N, CA and C atoms of all chains as a GROMACS GRO file, in nm:
protein
  600
    1UNK      N    1   4.789  25.358   4.996
    1UNK     CA    2   4.909  25.314   5.016
    1UNK      C    3   5.026  25.401   4.926
    2UNK      N    4   4.986  25.407   4.789
    2UNK     CA    5   5.097  25.493   4.726
    2UNK      C    6   5.068  25.651   4.742
    3UNK      N    7   4.960  25.679   4.793
    3UNK     CA    8   4.950  25.823   4.828
    3UNK      C    9   5.055  25.875   4.925
    4UNK      N   10   5.080  25.790   5.028
    4UNK     CA   11   5.182  25.818   5.112
    4UNK      C   12   5.315  25.840   5.058
    5UNK      N   13   5.340  25.726   4.953
    5UNK     CA   14   5.469  25.738   4.885
    5UNK      C   15   5.489  25.860   4.792
    6UNK      N   16   5.363  25.903   4.758
    6UNK     CA   17   5.367  26.031   4.667
    6UNK      C   18   5.398  26.141   4.753
    7UNK      N   19   5.348  26.145   4.866
    7UNK     CA   20   5.360  26.262   4.958
    7UNK      C   21   5.507  26.277   4.991
    8UNK      N   22   5.568  26.157   5.018
    8UNK     CA   23   5.696  26.152   5.073
    8UNK      C   24   5.799  26.194   4.962
    9UNK      N   25   5.768  26.137   4.833
    9UNK     CA   26   5.847  26.191   4.735
    9UNK      C   27   5.839  26.324   4.704
   10UNK      N   28   5.713  26.374   4.710
   10UNK     CA   29   5.720  26.527   4.685
   10UNK      C   30   5.780  26.606   4.775
   11UNK      N   31   5.776  26.578   4.885
   11UNK     CA   32   5.848  26.656   5.020
   11UNK      C   33   6.000  26.654   4.992
   12UNK      N   34   6.047  26.514   4.966
   12UNK     CA   35   6.194  26.505   4.935
   12UNK      C   36   6.247  26.558   4.805
   13UNK      N   37   6.166  26.577   4.717
   13UNK     CA   38   6.207  26.602   4.560
   13UNK      C   39   6.213  26.762   4.602
   14UNK      N   40   6.124  26.823   4.667
   14UNK     CA   41   6.128  26.964   4.685
   14UNK      C   42   6.249  27.013   4.776
   15UNK      N   43   6.292  26.929   4.880
   15UNK     CA   44   6.402  26.968   4.948
   15UNK      C   45   6.524  26.952   4.914
   16UNK      N   46   6.549  26.837   4.834
   16UNK     CA   47   6.676  26.802   4.796
   16UNK      C   48   6.706  26.783   4.635
   17UNK      N   49   6.610  26.812   4.561
   17UNK     CA   50   6.642  26.795   4.423
   17UNK      C   51   6.711  26.657   4.382
   18UNK      N   52   6.672  26.543   4.424
   18UNK     CA   53   6.775  26.440   4.430
   18UNK      C   54   6.806  26.387   4.283
   19UNK      N   55   6.916  26.336   4.265
   19UNK     CA   56   6.948  26.284   4.138
   19UNK      C   57   6.886  26.149   4.128
   20UNK      N   58   6.850  26.090   4.231
   20UNK     CA   59   6.790  25.957   4.252
   20UNK      C   60   6.724  25.955   4.368
   21UNK      N   61   6.603  25.897   4.353
   21UNK     CA   62   6.498  25.881   4.474
   21UNK      C   63   6.421  25.744   4.462
   22UNK      N   64   6.440  25.661   4.560
   22UNK     CA   65   6.374  25.546   4.578
   22UNK      C   66   6.298  25.536   4.704
   23UNK      N   67   6.166  25.505   4.711
   23UNK     CA   68   6.110  25.504   4.828
   23UNK      C   69   6.033  25.368   4.811
   24UNK      N   70   6.043  25.299   4.911
   24UNK     CA   71   5.988  25.140   4.928
   24UNK      C   72   5.903  25.126   5.046
   25UNK      N   73   5.779  25.105   5.038
   25UNK     CA   74   5.673  25.078   5.137
   25UNK      C   75   5.685  24.926   5.188
   26UNK      N   76   5.744  24.919   5.313
   26UNK     CA   77   5.753  24.801   5.363
   26UNK      C   78   5.662  24.768   5.472
   27UNK      N   79   5.551  24.850   5.473
   27UNK     CA   80   5.456  24.841   5.600
   27UNK      C   81   5.393  24.705   5.601
   28UNK      N   82   5.381  24.622   5.498
   28UNK     CA   83   5.341  24.494   5.515
   28UNK      C   84   5.415  24.395   5.592
   29UNK      N   85   5.553  24.421   5.590
   29UNK     CA   86   5.636  24.335   5.660
   29UNK      C   87   5.618  24.360   5.823
   30UNK      N   88   5.554  24.475   5.838
   30UNK     CA   89   5.558  24.496   5.994
   30UNK      C   90   5.407  24.486   6.055
   31UNK      N   91   5.319  24.471   5.960
   31UNK     CA   92   5.173  24.470   6.015
   31UNK      C   93   5.162  24.386   6.132
   32UNK      N   94   5.095  24.432   6.232
   32UNK     CA   95   5.048  24.345   6.359
   32UNK      C   96   5.174  24.355   6.467
   33UNK      N   97   5.278  24.416   6.437
   33UNK     CA   98   5.383  24.432   6.533
   33UNK      C   99   5.359  24.535   6.628
   34UNK      N  100   5.374  24.526   6.756
   34UNK     CA  101   5.319  24.650   6.862
   34UNK      C  102   5.349  24.768   6.814
   35UNK      N  103   5.456  24.802   6.772
   35UNK     CA  104   5.480  24.948   6.726
   35UNK      C  105   5.389  25.001   6.598
   36UNK      N  106   5.334  24.888   6.548
   36UNK     CA  107   5.252  24.953   6.399
   36UNK      C  108   5.112  24.973   6.456
   37UNK      N  109   5.076  24.964   6.550
   37UNK     CA  110   4.932  24.979   6.591
   37UNK      C  111   4.894  25.136   6.542
   38UNK      N  112   4.966  25.223   6.555
   38UNK     CA  113   4.919  25.366   6.522
   38UNK      C  114   4.893  25.377   6.394
   39UNK      N  115   4.939  25.302   6.296
   39UNK     CA  116   4.881  25.306   6.154
   39UNK      C  117   4.981  25.369   6.086
   40UNK      N  118   5.099  25.404   6.119
   40UNK     CA  119   5.197  25.467   6.047
   40UNK      C  120   5.263  25.367   5.970
   41UNK      N  121   5.321  25.408   5.859
   41UNK     CA  122   5.378  25.308   5.770
   41UNK      C  123   5.536  25.292   5.790
   42UNK      N  124   5.586  25.186   5.730
   42UNK     CA  125   5.732  25.161   5.727
   42UNK      C  126   5.790  25.191   5.599
   43UNK      N  127   5.898  25.282   5.590
   43UNK     CA  128   5.942  25.308   5.441
   43UNK      C  129   6.081  25.301   5.455
   44UNK      N  130   6.139  25.283   5.324
   44UNK     CA  131   6.315  25.278   5.308
   44UNK      C  132   6.307  25.389   5.202
   45UNK      N  133   6.388  25.481   5.236
   45UNK     CA  134   6.420  25.591   5.140
   45UNK      C  135   6.549  25.603   5.100
   46UNK      N  136   6.590  25.593   4.965
   46UNK     CA  137   6.738  25.610   4.923
   46UNK      C  138   6.730  25.739   4.839
   47UNK      N  139   6.805  25.837   4.890
   47UNK     CA  140   6.806  25.975   4.833
   47UNK      C  141   6.966  26.001   4.790
   48UNK      N  142   6.975  26.031   4.682
   48UNK     CA  143   7.106  26.075   4.629
   48UNK      C  144   7.103  26.241   4.583
   49UNK      N  145   7.176  26.311   4.657
   49UNK     CA  146   7.175  26.436   4.630
   49UNK      C  147   7.301  26.530   4.644
   50UNK      N  148   7.335  26.611   4.592
   50UNK     CA  149   7.445  26.675   4.628
   50UNK      C  150   7.428  26.779   4.759
   51UNK      N  151   7.306  26.771   4.803
   51UNK     CA  152   7.278  26.850   4.924
   51UNK      C  153   7.333  26.800   5.037
   52UNK      N  154   7.372  26.662   5.019
   52UNK     CA  155   7.442  26.589   5.156
   52UNK      C  156   7.584  26.609   5.145
   53UNK      N  157   7.635  26.666   5.044
   53UNK     CA  158   7.796  26.670   5.049
   53UNK      C  159   7.841  26.755   5.159
   54UNK      N  160   7.951  26.702   5.222
   54UNK     CA  161   8.013  26.750   5.336
   54UNK      C  162   7.936  26.752   5.471
   55UNK      N  163   7.831  26.665   5.451
   55UNK     CA  164   7.748  26.652   5.594
   55UNK      C  165   7.774  26.506   5.632
   56UNK      N  166   7.787  26.505   5.788
   56UNK     CA  167   7.779  26.376   5.841
   56UNK      C  168   7.655  26.292   5.847
   57UNK      N  169   7.650  26.182   5.876
   57UNK     CA  170   7.518  26.086   5.859
   57UNK      C  171   7.411  26.140   5.947
   58UNK      N  172   7.448  26.201   6.057
   58UNK     CA  173   7.335  26.261   6.162
   58UNK      C  174   7.275  26.368   6.106
   59UNK      N  175   7.366  26.457   6.048
   59UNK     CA  176   7.312  26.573   5.986
   59UNK      C  177   7.228  26.545   5.869
   60UNK      N  178   7.267  26.452   5.782
   60UNK     CA  179   7.187  26.399   5.670
   60UNK      C  180   7.046  26.345   5.712
   61UNK      N  181   7.057  26.272   5.823
   61UNK     CA  182   6.912  26.201   5.851
   61UNK      C  183   6.832  26.332   5.899
   62UNK      N  184   6.889  26.417   5.991
   62UNK     CA  185   6.804  26.526   6.028
   62UNK      C  186   6.750  26.628   5.932
   63UNK      N  187   6.824  26.630   5.807
   63UNK     CA  188   6.773  26.710   5.701
   63UNK      C  189   6.645  26.646   5.645
   64UNK      N  190   6.649  26.499   5.645
   64UNK     CA  191   6.543  26.428   5.580
   64UNK      C  192   6.429  26.418   5.678
   65UNK      N  193   6.461  26.419   5.811
   65UNK     CA  194   6.345  26.427   5.882
   65UNK      C  195   6.279  26.574   5.883
   66UNK      N  196   6.373  26.665   5.885
   66UNK     CA  197   6.305  26.791   5.889
   66UNK      C  198   6.222  26.824   5.761
   67UNK      N  199   6.271  26.781   5.632
   67UNK     CA  200   6.212  26.786   5.512
   67UNK      C  201   6.068  26.709   5.533
   68UNK      N  202   6.059  26.589   5.603
   68UNK     CA  203   5.938  26.547   5.602
   68UNK      C  204   5.826  26.601   5.705
   69UNK      N  205   5.885  26.671   5.797
   69UNK     CA  206   5.797  26.752   5.893
   69UNK      C  207   5.708  26.654   5.969
   70UNK      N  208   5.596  26.714   5.983
   70UNK     CA  209   5.472  26.653   6.061
   70UNK      C  210   5.452  26.509   6.013
   71UNK      N  211   5.473  26.476   5.890
   71UNK     CA  212   5.431  26.351   5.843
   71UNK      C  213   5.511  26.243   5.925
   72UNK      N  214   5.641  26.278   5.991
   72UNK     CA  215   5.732  26.182   6.057
   72UNK      C  216   5.624  26.146   6.192
   73UNK      N  217   5.530  26.240   6.249
   73UNK     CA  218   5.456  26.199   6.338
   73UNK      C  219   5.314  26.133   6.313
   74UNK      N  220   5.289  26.138   6.179
   74UNK     CA  221   5.131  26.097   6.150
   74UNK      C  222   5.153  25.979   6.046
   75UNK      N  223   5.208  25.993   5.925
   75UNK     CA  224   5.196  25.899   5.826
   75UNK      C  225   5.317  25.789   5.834
   76UNK      N  226   5.435  25.845   5.889
   76UNK     CA  227   5.529  25.764   5.894
   76UNK      C  228   5.575  25.691   6.048
   77UNK      N  229   5.568  25.570   6.049
   77UNK     CA  230   5.600  25.518   6.182
   77UNK      C  231   5.756  25.487   6.184
   78UNK      N  232   5.820  25.458   6.074
   78UNK     CA  233   5.940  25.419   6.076
   78UNK      C  234   6.008  25.452   5.930
   79UNK      N  235   6.124  25.514   5.933
   79UNK     CA  236   6.183  25.539   5.803
   79UNK      C  237   6.318  25.493   5.808
   80UNK      N  238   6.378  25.423   5.709
   80UNK     CA  239   6.513  25.378   5.696
   80UNK      C  240   6.551  25.478   5.608
   81UNK      N  241   6.675  25.535   5.623
   81UNK     CA  242   6.730  25.637   5.528
   81UNK      C  243   6.866  25.605   5.488
   82UNK      N  244   6.884  25.610   5.342
   82UNK     CA  245   7.006  25.613   5.285
   82UNK      C  246   7.039  25.736   5.213
   83UNK      N  247   7.114  25.823   5.274
   83UNK     CA  248   7.134  25.961   5.217
   83UNK      C  249   7.268  25.959   5.156
   84UNK      N  250   7.298  25.961   5.032
   84UNK     CA  251   7.420  25.963   4.977
   84UNK      C  252   7.443  26.070   4.875
   85UNK      N  253   7.574  26.124   4.847
   85UNK     CA  254   7.590  26.208   4.749
   85UNK      C  255   7.617  26.125   4.611
   86UNK      N  256   7.603  26.200   4.504
   86UNK     CA  257   7.622  26.126   4.382
   86UNK      C  258   7.757  26.069   4.369
   87UNK      N  259   7.866  26.130   4.415
   87UNK     CA  260   7.991  26.068   4.418
   87UNK      C  261   8.012  25.933   4.513
   88UNK      N  262   7.945  25.952   4.613
   88UNK     CA  263   7.950  25.817   4.714
   88UNK      C  264   7.872  25.699   4.634
   89UNK      N  265   7.782  25.733   4.544
   89UNK     CA  266   7.710  25.637   4.487
   89UNK      C  267   7.774  25.573   4.386
   90UNK      N  268   7.861  25.642   4.336
   90UNK     CA  269   7.942  25.600   4.214
   90UNK      C  270   8.080  25.523   4.279
   91UNK      N  271   8.121  25.555   4.407
   91UNK     CA  272   8.245  25.484   4.440
   91UNK      C  273   8.211  25.356   4.518
   92UNK      N  274   6.140  26.580   8.895
   92UNK     CA  275   6.253  26.616   8.810
   92UNK      C  276   6.188  26.650   8.654
   93UNK      N  277   6.210  26.746   8.603
   93UNK     CA  278   6.165  26.769   8.461
   93UNK      C  279   6.214  26.651   8.369
   94UNK      N  280   6.134  26.626   8.274
   94UNK     CA  281   6.187  26.496   8.204
   94UNK      C  282   6.291  26.521   8.114
   95UNK      N  283   6.317  26.645   8.058
   95UNK     CA  284   6.428  26.662   7.988
   95UNK      C  285   6.556  26.680   8.072
   96UNK      N  286   6.534  26.699   8.202
   96UNK     CA  287   6.663  26.709   8.294
   96UNK      C  288   6.698  26.566   8.305
   97UNK      N  289   6.578  26.480   8.317
   97UNK     CA  290   6.600  26.346   8.346
   97UNK      C  291   6.669  26.276   8.242
   98UNK      N  292   6.645  26.310   8.113
   98UNK     CA  293   6.706  26.245   8.010
   98UNK      C  294   6.844  26.281   7.988
   99UNK      N  295   6.876  26.417   8.010
   99UNK     CA  296   7.003  26.466   8.008
   99UNK      C  297   7.103  26.389   8.122
  100UNK      N  298   7.037  26.364   8.213
  100UNK     CA  299   7.106  26.295   8.333
  100UNK      C  300   7.152  26.147   8.291
  101UNK      N  301   7.057  26.087   8.225
  101UNK     CA  302   7.061  25.942   8.184
  101UNK      C  303   7.178  25.958   8.081
  102UNK      N  304   7.165  26.036   7.977
  102UNK     CA  305   7.281  26.026   7.866
  102UNK      C  306   7.420  26.076   7.922
  103UNK      N  307   7.420  26.155   8.024
  103UNK     CA  308   7.537  26.203   8.077
  103UNK      C  309   7.600  26.114   8.193
  104UNK      N  310   7.538  26.034   8.248
  104UNK     CA  311   7.583  25.948   8.363
  104UNK      C  312   7.619  25.800   8.291
  105UNK      N  313   7.547  25.769   8.183
  105UNK     CA  314   7.583  25.643   8.117
  105UNK      C  315   7.671  25.676   7.989
  106UNK      N  316   7.787  25.620   7.994
  106UNK     CA  317   7.874  25.633   7.858
  106UNK      C  318   7.816  25.587   7.722
  107UNK      N  319   7.741  25.480   7.741
  107UNK     CA  320   7.667  25.434   7.613
  107UNK      C  321   7.508  25.408   7.668
  108UNK      N  322   7.412  25.472   7.590
  108UNK     CA  323   7.277  25.414   7.634
  108UNK      C  324   7.203  25.431   7.516
  109UNK      N  325   7.096  25.325   7.513
  109UNK     CA  326   6.994  25.319   7.401
  109UNK      C  327   6.873  25.341   7.456
  110UNK      N  328   6.787  25.415   7.379
  110UNK     CA  329   6.656  25.428   7.397
  110UNK      C  330   6.599  25.347   7.321
  111UNK      N  331   6.516  25.236   7.342
  111UNK     CA  332   6.464  25.150   7.250
  111UNK      C  333   6.297  25.112   7.308
  112UNK      N  334   6.238  25.066   7.190
  112UNK     CA  335   6.110  24.996   7.219
  112UNK      C  336   6.134  24.868   7.263
  113UNK      N  337   6.122  24.834   7.401
  113UNK     CA  338   6.130  24.695   7.462
  113UNK      C  339   6.273  24.694   7.527
  114UNK      N  340   6.318  24.576   7.549
  114UNK     CA  341   6.463  24.556   7.619
  114UNK      C  342   6.551  24.505   7.526
  115UNK      N  343   6.684  24.487   7.534
  115UNK     CA  344   6.772  24.411   7.441
  115UNK      C  345   6.714  24.261   7.449
  116UNK      N  346   6.673  24.200   7.556
  116UNK     CA  347   6.632  24.071   7.568
  116UNK      C  348   6.513  24.045   7.507
  117UNK      N  349   6.417  24.137   7.512
  117UNK     CA  350   6.284  24.149   7.458
  117UNK      C  351   6.259  24.262   7.372
  118UNK      N  352   6.307  24.282   7.268
  118UNK     CA  353   6.288  24.398   7.179
  118UNK      C  354   6.138  24.386   7.123
  119UNK      N  355   6.071  24.519   7.103
  119UNK     CA  356   5.936  24.510   7.051
  119UNK      C  357   5.918  24.596   6.921
  120UNK      N  358   6.059  24.601   6.864
  120UNK     CA  359   6.053  24.670   6.732
  120UNK      C  360   6.181  24.627   6.668
  121UNK      N  361   6.172  24.585   6.543
  121UNK     CA  362   6.279  24.530   6.465
  121UNK      C  363   6.401  24.652   6.448
  122UNK      N  364   6.352  24.770   6.463
  122UNK     CA  365   6.470  24.865   6.457
  122UNK      C  366   6.550  24.855   6.591
  123UNK      N  367   6.463  24.860   6.686
  123UNK     CA  368   6.532  24.859   6.816
  123UNK      C  369   6.608  24.732   6.838
  124UNK      N  370   6.539  24.627   6.806
  124UNK     CA  371   6.625  24.498   6.807
  124UNK      C  372   6.774  24.502   6.734
  125UNK      N  373   6.763  24.550   6.613
  125UNK     CA  374   6.883  24.549   6.531
  125UNK      C  375   6.989  24.633   6.600
  126UNK      N  376   6.947  24.767   6.627
  126UNK     CA  377   7.038  24.834   6.704
  126UNK      C  378   7.104  24.775   6.837
  127UNK      N  379   7.011  24.721   6.906
  127UNK     CA  380   7.052  24.659   7.048
  127UNK      C  381   7.163  24.560   7.005
  128UNK      N  382   7.124  24.486   6.920
  128UNK     CA  383   7.222  24.350   6.873
  128UNK      C  384   7.346  24.412   6.832
  129UNK      N  385   7.356  24.527   6.763
  129UNK     CA  386   7.492  24.575   6.731
  129UNK      C  387   7.569  24.629   6.840
  130UNK      N  388   7.503  24.681   6.933
  130UNK     CA  389   7.566  24.728   7.066
  130UNK      C  390   7.614  24.612   7.139
  131UNK      N  391   7.531  24.490   7.166
  131UNK     CA  392   7.575  24.374   7.227
  131UNK      C  393   7.710  24.330   7.152
  132UNK      N  394   7.712  24.337   7.026
  132UNK     CA  395   7.826  24.273   6.948
  132UNK      C  396   7.941  24.327   6.977
  133UNK      N  397   7.934  24.468   7.036
  133UNK     CA  398   8.062  24.537   7.064
  133UNK      C  399   8.114  24.507   7.191
  134UNK      N  400   8.043  24.407   7.267
  134UNK     CA  401   8.111  24.324   7.382
  134UNK      C  402   8.151  24.423   7.499
  135UNK      N  403   8.057  24.540   7.524
  135UNK     CA  404   8.064  24.621   7.638
  135UNK      C  405   7.959  24.643   7.701
  136UNK      N  406   7.948  24.670   7.817
  136UNK     CA  407   7.831  24.710   7.882
  136UNK      C  408   7.761  24.830   7.827
  137UNK      N  409   7.622  24.852   7.820
  137UNK     CA  410   7.568  24.953   7.783
  137UNK      C  411   7.427  24.963   7.856
  138UNK      N  412   7.375  25.096   7.868
  138UNK     CA  413   7.258  25.112   7.952
  138UNK      C  414   7.150  25.110   7.853
  139UNK      N  415   7.017  25.072   7.880
  139UNK     CA  416   6.909  25.095   7.810
  139UNK      C  417   6.790  25.155   7.868
  140UNK      N  418   6.705  25.224   7.804
  140UNK     CA  419   6.603  25.272   7.851
  140UNK      C  420   6.474  25.224   7.760
  141UNK      N  421   6.390  25.152   7.818
  141UNK     CA  422   6.263  25.101   7.750
  141UNK      C  423   6.152  25.237   7.738
  142UNK      N  424   6.156  25.277   7.623
  142UNK     CA  425   6.052  25.382   7.610
  142UNK      C  426   5.919  25.360   7.620
  143UNK      N  427   5.876  25.240   7.586
  143UNK     CA  428   5.737  25.188   7.603
  143UNK      C  429   5.700  25.189   7.739
  144UNK      N  430   5.796  25.168   7.858
  144UNK     CA  431   5.786  25.165   7.974
  144UNK      C  432   5.788  25.285   8.052
  145UNK      N  433   5.811  25.397   7.975
  145UNK     CA  434   5.825  25.532   8.028
  145UNK      C  435   5.761  25.630   7.934
  146UNK      N  436   5.630  25.648   7.935
  146UNK     CA  437   5.542  25.738   7.850
  146UNK      C  438   5.618  25.853   7.840
  147UNK      N  439   5.658  25.925   7.957
  147UNK     CA  440   5.708  26.056   7.968
  147UNK      C  441   5.832  26.082   7.860
  148UNK      N  442   5.926  25.984   7.887
  148UNK     CA  443   6.023  25.986   7.789
  148UNK      C  444   6.009  25.969   7.649
  149UNK      N  445   5.924  25.865   7.619
  149UNK     CA  446   5.860  25.839   7.487
  149UNK      C  447   5.817  25.966   7.424
  150UNK      N  448   5.738  26.039   7.497
  150UNK     CA  449   5.677  26.157   7.438
  150UNK      C  450   5.778  26.284   7.420
  151UNK      N  451   5.892  26.283   7.506
  151UNK     CA  452   5.966  26.386   7.488
  151UNK      C  453   6.118  26.369   7.456
  152UNK      N  454   6.156  26.240   7.433
  152UNK     CA  455   6.307  26.232   7.382
  152UNK      C  456   6.304  26.290   7.222
  153UNK      N  457   6.209  26.266   7.136
  153UNK     CA  458   6.236  26.322   7.019
  153UNK      C  459   6.270  26.479   7.021
  154UNK      N  460   6.229  26.555   7.108
  154UNK     CA  461   6.245  26.698   7.109
  154UNK      C  462   6.364  26.726   7.182
  155UNK      N  463   6.415  26.624   7.273
  155UNK     CA  464   6.534  26.643   7.354
  155UNK      C  465   6.654  26.660   7.238
  156UNK      N  466   6.661  26.582   7.135
  156UNK     CA  467   6.778  26.577   7.051
  156UNK      C  468   6.734  26.617   6.919
  157UNK      N  469   6.610  26.674   6.891
  157UNK     CA  470   6.565  26.694   6.761
  157UNK      C  471   6.562  26.560   6.671
  158UNK      N  472   6.535  26.473   6.723
  158UNK     CA  473   6.522  26.336   6.638
  158UNK      C  474   6.400  26.255   6.660
  159UNK      N  475   6.316  26.230   6.552
  159UNK     CA  476   6.163  26.202   6.570
  159UNK      C  477   6.146  26.052   6.604
  160UNK      N  478   6.250  25.965   6.588
  160UNK     CA  479   6.232  25.824   6.594
  160UNK      C  480   6.306  25.751   6.691
  161UNK      N  481   6.256  25.629   6.710
  161UNK     CA  482   6.334  25.544   6.805
  161UNK      C  483   6.400  25.412   6.727
  162UNK      N  484   6.497  25.364   6.754
  162UNK     CA  485   6.586  25.371   6.886
  162UNK      C  486   6.664  25.520   6.873
  163UNK      N  487   6.713  25.543   6.975
  163UNK     CA  488   6.814  25.656   6.961
  163UNK      C  489   6.935  25.605   7.039
  164UNK      N  490   7.057  25.625   7.003
  164UNK     CA  491   7.188  25.578   7.058
  164UNK      C  492   7.277  25.692   7.102
  165UNK      N  493   7.306  25.703   7.236
  165UNK     CA  494   7.387  25.805   7.286
  165UNK      C  495   7.538  25.754   7.330
  166UNK      N  496   7.622  25.819   7.283
  166UNK     CA  497   7.760  25.793   7.335
  166UNK      C  498   7.812  25.908   7.405
  167UNK      N  499   7.876  25.912   7.515
  167UNK     CA  500   7.925  26.012   7.592
  167UNK      C  501   7.829  26.139   7.582
  168UNK      N  502   7.693  26.108   7.605
  168UNK     CA  503   7.608  26.237   7.616
  168UNK      C  504   7.544  26.283   7.486
  169UNK      N  505   7.632  26.211   7.371
  169UNK     CA  506   7.574  26.267   7.226
  169UNK      C  507   7.503  26.182   7.156
  170UNK      N  508   7.389  26.217   7.088
  170UNK     CA  509   7.320  26.128   6.993
  170UNK      C  510   7.416  26.101   6.877
  171UNK      N  511   7.429  25.960   6.860
  171UNK     CA  512   7.504  25.925   6.736
  171UNK      C  513   7.403  25.904   6.613
  172UNK      N  514   7.295  25.862   6.662
  172UNK     CA  515   7.202  25.824   6.548
  172UNK      C  516   7.087  25.718   6.587
  173UNK      N  517   7.014  25.681   6.489
  173UNK     CA  518   6.905  25.585   6.525
  173UNK      C  519   6.980  25.455   6.468
  174UNK      N  520   6.878  25.365   6.418
  174UNK     CA  521   6.919  25.222   6.374
  174UNK      C  522   6.999  25.227   6.264
  175UNK      N  523   6.969  25.292   6.142
  175UNK     CA  524   7.058  25.303   6.015
  175UNK      C  525   7.204  25.342   6.048
  176UNK      N  526   7.214  25.453   6.132
  176UNK     CA  527   7.351  25.517   6.152
  176UNK      C  528   7.427  25.400   6.218
  177UNK      N  529   7.368  25.348   6.335
  177UNK     CA  530   7.440  25.271   6.430
  177UNK      C  531   7.473  25.133   6.364
  178UNK      N  532   7.390  25.084   6.275
  178UNK     CA  533   7.437  24.955   6.187
  178UNK      C  534   7.532  24.998   6.100
  179UNK      N  535   7.536  25.095   6.017
  179UNK     CA  536   7.645  25.148   5.933
  179UNK      C  537   7.774  25.171   6.010
  180UNK      N  538   7.773  25.229   6.129
  180UNK     CA  539   7.893  25.252   6.206
  180UNK      C  540   7.946  25.104   6.263
  181UNK      N  541   7.857  25.014   6.275
  181UNK     CA  542   7.901  24.880   6.338
  181UNK      C  543   7.967  24.799   6.221
  182UNK      N  544   7.914  24.836   6.098
  182UNK     CA  545   7.973  24.735   5.980
  182UNK      C  546   8.087  24.797   5.952
  183UNK      N  547   8.108  24.930   5.973
  183UNK     CA  548   8.242  25.002   5.947
  183UNK      C  549   8.356  24.959   6.057
  184UNK      N  550   8.302  24.906   6.172
  184UNK     CA  551   8.371  24.877   6.273
  184UNK      C  552   8.405  25.004   6.371
  185UNK      N  553   8.349  25.098   6.344
  185UNK     CA  554   8.365  25.239   6.404
  185UNK      C  555   8.272  25.218   6.552
  186UNK      N  556   8.177  25.163   6.549
  186UNK     CA  557   8.077  25.162   6.659
  186UNK      C  558   8.154  25.092   6.778
  187UNK      N  559   8.221  24.974   6.751
  187UNK     CA  560   8.296  24.892   6.867
  187UNK      C  561   8.391  25.002   6.914
  188UNK      N  562   8.490  25.071   6.821
  188UNK     CA  563   8.574  25.162   6.858
  188UNK      C  564   8.513  25.276   6.963
  189UNK      N  565   8.413  25.329   6.919
  189UNK     CA  566   8.349  25.440   6.988
  189UNK      C  567   8.300  25.412   7.135
  190UNK      N  568   8.225  25.282   7.123
  190UNK     CA  569   8.195  25.228   7.257
  190UNK      C  570   8.307  25.185   7.348
  191UNK      N  571   8.385  25.114   7.291
  191UNK     CA  572   8.517  25.076   7.383
  191UNK      C  573   8.577  25.202   7.448
  192UNK      N  574   8.610  25.297   7.363
  192UNK     CA  575   8.662  25.416   7.414
  192UNK      C  576   8.574  25.492   7.510
  193UNK      N  577   8.458  25.491   7.500
  193UNK     CA  578   8.361  25.561   7.593
  193UNK      C  579   8.366  25.481   7.720
  194UNK      N  580   8.362  25.354   7.725
  194UNK     CA  581   8.373  25.275   7.849
  194UNK      C  582   8.513  25.283   7.919
  195UNK      N  583   8.600  25.280   7.846
  195UNK     CA  584   8.737  25.309   7.907
  195UNK      C  585   8.750  25.452   7.971
  196UNK      N  586   8.713  25.540   7.884
  196UNK     CA  587   8.718  25.684   7.967
  196UNK      C  588   8.645  25.682   8.079
  197UNK      N  589   8.524  25.623   8.088
  197UNK     CA  590   8.433  25.629   8.198
  197UNK      C  591   8.513  25.555   8.314
  198UNK      N  592   8.571  25.449   8.292
  198UNK     CA  593   8.643  25.393   8.408
  198UNK      C  594   8.748  25.458   8.446
  199UNK      N  595   8.818  25.524   8.360
  199UNK     CA  596   8.933  25.595   8.400
  199UNK      C  597   8.911  25.713   8.501
  200UNK      N  598   8.798  25.767   8.486
  200UNK     CA  599   8.764  25.894   8.580
  200UNK      C  600   8.686  25.868   8.689
   0.00000   0.00000   0.00000
């Protein structure tokens, strides 16, 4: 279980050098529902990075998906993303 | 018809469309369910495509808009995002504005 989180953490850290990064595995909440059969996990990622400055939400989410690459098709069934800049976090 | 062409036609002929797992009445995934509920709360008609019932679209939609997950919500032919963004826009009151405007423009033309 935690191997997946480590993998996600590594990819996101490399891509965004985040000031804050929280990844929660919520897979247990979804066990058994039809979409979860493929075995991919459900995760919630909160990423605080200056890399998101000046970018809209759609672009930020795409950046995160791109950083995770193939893992989006294999290990990750669903990912809830909160992508903030340090300024937004403090306001 | 080519599947990408089919998707293009769907998003361009419907002002608001959600690609989801299941239907708004019987969603098959929590994320699809929440996004569809937000759209319903905007009190406008919207189209939906059940990607579980259309394997070709299920396989190809991610590369249509370079977005790997479901649901996907399109307004005026453009992807606005998945569940997180849709809910955030809804909470800000933006989603209702966007949906209402899209429907009014569609009726006017």
